[in-house]
N, C-alpha and C positions, 0 to 999 in steps of 0.2 A: 504494500500500500504506500502511495506517495505521501510524504509528510505534508501537513497543512502549512508548513513553513516553506515548502518548495513548490513553486508554481511555474510550470514551463521551464524547468531547469534553473530558475532564478529564485533565490531565497526571498520570500515575502517579507516586507518590513514589519516591524512591531505594530500591533494593532493601535497602540496609543503613542503619540508623539508629544512630548512636553518641551516647550521652548522657553528659555529664560536664563538669567544669570545665576551662577553658583559661585560662592566665594569661600575663602578660607576663614574660619571663625576661631577666635582666641577667647578663652574663658579662664579667669583666675582659678588655678587648680584647687585652692583651698577654700573657695567661696568668699574670699576677701574682696575688697574693692580693688580696681585696677591701680589706684594710687598707692596701695599698700602691698599688693601681692608681689612676691619674689619669683613666682613661677606661674605660667599659664599653660593650659592644655589646648591643643589644636584639634579642630574638627572641621567639618564642612557644613555649609548651610546655603540653601537657595530654594525658594518656594516650589519651583517647577521640578527641580531634581528631587526634592523631598517627595513630591507627588509621584514621580517615576519610581523611586525606591519603595514607597508604600504600595504601589500597584504590583511591583515585582514580588514583594513580600507576600502578597495575597494571591500570587499565581498567574498574574497577567503578564504578557509581553509588553514592556514599556521601553521607549527610547527617549533619551534626553539629548537636546541639541542646544549648543551655544557656541560662544567664542571664549577661549582661554589664552592667557599669556604663555610664552615659552619659558616657564619657570617651574621650580619644584612644587609650588602651590597647585599648579595645574596637574602635575603628576599625581599628587595626593588625591585630588578631586576625582580624577578618572579612575585611579586604582580603587578608591572607596566605592564609587558607584558601580563599577564593573563587578566588584566583589559582592555586591548586593543584588546582582542579577540585572542591572540596568544596562541596556544597549547604548553604545556611544560611537557608532561608526562614522558619523558625519561631523563630529565636533571639530571646529577650526582652531588651529594654533596660530596666534598673531604675535610675531616676534617684535612688534613695535609698541605693544601695549601690555600692561601688567594684568594679572589676575586680581580681581577685587578682594579686599580684606574687610573684616569687621570684627568688633570687639564687644563682648557683653560685660557690663559693669553692674555690680550690686553694691550700692552704697546708701546708707541711712534707710534701709528697708525699701529702696526703690530700684527697680531694674531698668537699666538704660542700654541702648545699643548705639554704638558709634561706627559709622560707615566710612570706609576709605575706598570708594569705588568710582570716583570721578575720573574719566579718561581710561577706564578699564577696557579690557578687550571686549567684554560683552556689551559695553556701551556703543560699540561700533556695529552691532547687529543692524540689519536693514532688510528691505524686501528682496534684495539680490541674493540673500542667504537662503531663500526658500527654494531656489532651483536645486533639483536633485534630491529633495526631501521626500518625494513621492507621496505628496499629501493625499492625492485621490485614492491611494491604496490603503489609507488608514480608516479605522472606525472612529477614532476620536483624536482631536488635537486639543491640547490643554495649554492655556496661557493665563497670565495674571496681570492685574493693573500695575504691578511694580514695573514691568517692562516699559510701559508708556511713559514713565517718569524719568527714565535713564538718559534719553537723548532724543533728538528729533528723528533720527533714523530708526531708533527702536520703536518710537510711536508709529512711524510709517509702516514698520513691519506688522504691528498689530492691526493697523488699518487694512493691510492686505489680507491677513489671516482671518479677521473677523468680519469686517464691514464689506470689503470688495471681493470676497470669495465667490467662486462659481457655484452654481446650484449642485454640481456633481461632487463637490468637495465634502469632506466628512463632517460629522457633528463637531461643534466647537464648544468646549466648556471654558468658562471665564470666571476666575476667582477675583473679585474686586480688589482685595488686598491693598487697601489704602495705607500708604506709609507717609505720615506727616513730615518725617525728616527729609523726604525727597521732594515734596511739592506742597503748595498751599491748597486749602480747601477751594479757594476761588479758581485756581487753575485745574485742580483735580476733579471737582464735582461735575462740571459739564462734560468733560472728556470721558470720564469713567461711566457716566450715564449713557453716553452715546455708544461706547463699546459694549457695555452690558446689554443694551437693548438690541444689539445686532447678533448676540450670541444665542446658542440653543439652550445651553445649561448655564445658569447664573448662580454663583455661590457668593453670599455676602453676609457679613455680620450685622446684626441689628444695630449695634452701637456705631459701626462705621457708616451705615446707611443714614443714621440720624445725623452724624457729623457732616456727611457729604450733601445730603438732600433734605434734611429736616423731617424725615419720617419718624413716626413714634412707635410703631409696632409692626409685626410681620404683615398684617393685612394692608397697611399703608405702603409697605415696600412692594407688595404684589401689585398695588394700584399703579406703581411706576412702571411695572413690567408686565402688563396684561397679556402680551403676545409671547412671552418666553415659554417655550415648551416645558421647561422644568426650572423652577426657582427654589433654592434652598436658603432659608434665612436662619442663621445660627444666632442663638441668644445666650452665649457664654454658659454659665453653670445651670441655666434653666432648661435648655433643650434646643431643638431645631424643628422648623416647620418646612415641609415640602409643599409646593403648589404645582399642580399639573392638571391634566385633563380630568382626572377623577376628583378634583377638589383639593382640600388641604389635609395634610397628615402631620401630626405633631408627635414627637418622641422625646421624652424628658432626658436630660443628660445624666450620666452616672455621677455618683458621689465619689469624689477622689480628693486625696491630699495633694494640693498643688505645690510643686517645687519650683516650676518655671513655666509660665504661660506662653512665652513667645514661640510661635510655630505650631501650636496645637491645631490651628485652623487648617494647615496643610495636611496633617494626618487625618483630620476629619474628612477633608475633601477626597483624599486617597481612598479611604474606606468606602465612602459613598459611591465614588465613580467605579471602584472595583466591583461593587455589587451591581451597579448599573450595567457594566460590561457583561456581568454574569447572568443578567436577566432576572435578578432577584426582585421581590416586591419592595415597595417604597419603605415600609416600616423596617424591614431587614436592612436596607441600604442605610437608613439613618442610624440604626443601632450599630452597624459596623463602623460608621463614621465616629460615633461616640466612643466605641471601644478603642479605636486607633488613637483618638485624641486623648482618651483617659490615660493610656500608657505614656504618651508624650508629655502630659502635664506633670508626670512624676519624674521626669528626667531633668538634670541640671543643664546639659548641653542641648544642642539642636538634634542630637541623635538619641532616640529612645530604643532601648533593648526590648524586643517583642518576643512573645512566645510563638510557637509554631502556628502556621496559618489555620490549621485544623482547630486549634483552640480559639483563635480569633473569630472564626466563622461559627463555631459552636456557641460562643457568647452572643453573637449577633442574632442567632436563631432562638434566643430566649423568648418565652411567652411574656405577656404583659406583666403577669404576677411575678415571674422569675426576675424580670428586668427591674421591677420596683425594689427588690431586695438584694440586687447584685452588688458584689464587691469584686473588683478585679483581682484575680490571683497574681501573685508575684511571678515575674519571669525568673527562670533559673540560669539565664545567660549572663555572662560578664560583660560590662560595658567596653566597647571597642569600636573603632571606626570600621573594622572589617569583621563580618560575621563568621562564626565557626562553621556553619553549614547552610545549604540552601534553604533549609526549613526554619532557620532561626536568623534570618537576615534582619537588619535594623532598618527602621523607617526614620528618615530625617525630617526636619521640619524647620521652617523659620523664615529667613530674611526676605 
């Protein structure tokens, strides 16, 4: 039997393509502030590659595409993603621009992120990079609003992927992912609204929707996107609401001890979209999103150690009564940028 990865003698591309910047992340190893720490640990972080890693963890074929510098940071990013099952055949190495960096700082009880990504290799992404990515052979292309803020050429890339795409091109999922450190509400609000309205699947936090567009609840967000085939509104510790052809579906979030909240939205989106790719019902998709986010909320870095996918899917298949009393079991894996086995890959999350 011919493998479904081989069509006409040519390997079919991954069903999902995630496009966006990934950077090297530095975190004080001891939990101290950056001003006091004598050591930092290095990880990787990027919303779209986090998505690809989460999808791979859950058994989907996922490819990540971007530009990286010709530096050791790029080597680490590629090694880490490939180790987690993410395909990276088309990533471009740019010898004239560096790989972006960012730092997490915990000081006086407040978590802050400091970006050093201006002029990065990924900021040179543009519509010309889409050639050769075989978009029409994908089931899903995933992008986020972060990319629109990086440069004019990055914004033009999203215009091509979301707004100006041909009818024959795949489903596009768009995570709004507003980052106030990158652009103002005045600049971001109208542009992110335009991009989201052109996408097929829209994922947005209730709080960021309120910041960007003045909405007050999930229903008012839906009113902004009446034509979106699928809209998911995340409401932090309360839960998430899905709007689609069958109406609204709400699933409450899990109760978890939060160690670090940055990036949990990426893990949620990976869980939700993995279930969408698998043809699961809406409630299961939302629960899988919450499970992925729950494990990430318990991680210090942007990399959360996850249990085997069978455990993740079993948790997502809980009944309503089981879900109401669910506590996430601890993972038995040790924290590392590279997983020990294909069944215990890590999902990253973040910038």
